[in-house]
N, C-alpha and C positions, 0 to 999 in steps of 0.2 A: 627752759632748763632743760636739762638732758634727762632723755626717757631713760627709766630703772629697767634695766631686766629685773625680768614676769618669775614666778616661778613657777616649776615642772606642774602641773594640773592636769595629767593625762591620764584615763580613766575613774577622774574623779564622778562624782554626780553633788552639781552646785543645784541652789534653788534659794527663788531669793533673791537673784545678785541682782543691782543697777549699776549697768555698764554705760549707762546716759551722756551721750560728751568725751568720752572713751575712747582715744586712736591707736589701736593694734597694730602694729607693723611686724611681719615678717611670725605670721603665726603656721601654725600648721594645726588646723580644722578638722582633718582627714580625719571620717568618721565622726565626728559633734554630729547629737542629733538636739536639735532646740524645738520643745515645742514648747508652746506660750509666749513666744517672745512676737515681744510688740518690736516691728523695725520701720519706723519714718525717721527721713527722710537721711537718709544714710549713704554713704558715700560704697563701694567696694568691686576695686579694685587684681584680679589674679587668674591663676587657673585654675574653671568651675568644669568640674566632671565626676556624672552623675549628679550631679543639684538637683537638688528635686524639693517644689515649695508648693503648701500643699498639697502633693500629691500629680505636681508636673514638676515636669524633668525639663529644666530653663537653659542650662549650656546647646542645645540648639539653637533653643528660640535668641541668645547671645548674641551665638558666633552670627543666626539671621544674617538679624540688625545692625549689626557692627558691617557686616557687610554692604548691606544695603546702603548708607550713612556709607558709606565709602566708597561709593558706585557714582554716590547722587551728590556726592561736594564736587564744587566747585572745579578743585582742583583738580581733580580724578578725569571729571568729564577736560578743562584741558587737553591731560597726558594721551585719552585716546581717542579728540579727534589729530592729534599733533604726531600717535601713530606711535 
């Protein structure tokens, strides 16, 4: 089934919305505020700048973990040793 273009919901106040199992692609969530959100088993890819979860800015934590994963990967260790 081809994806459906979504409506423009910018500036709307949405309450009691069930998006479970929904796939969102190419969405702009800049300035979005999610409160009372349930986020279980979610996969999120994209650009994170100023993302705060439960009062903690997570973008620096994500960047540090990605750097650690890349540095610890077997391929990167081979490349480092090879010079």
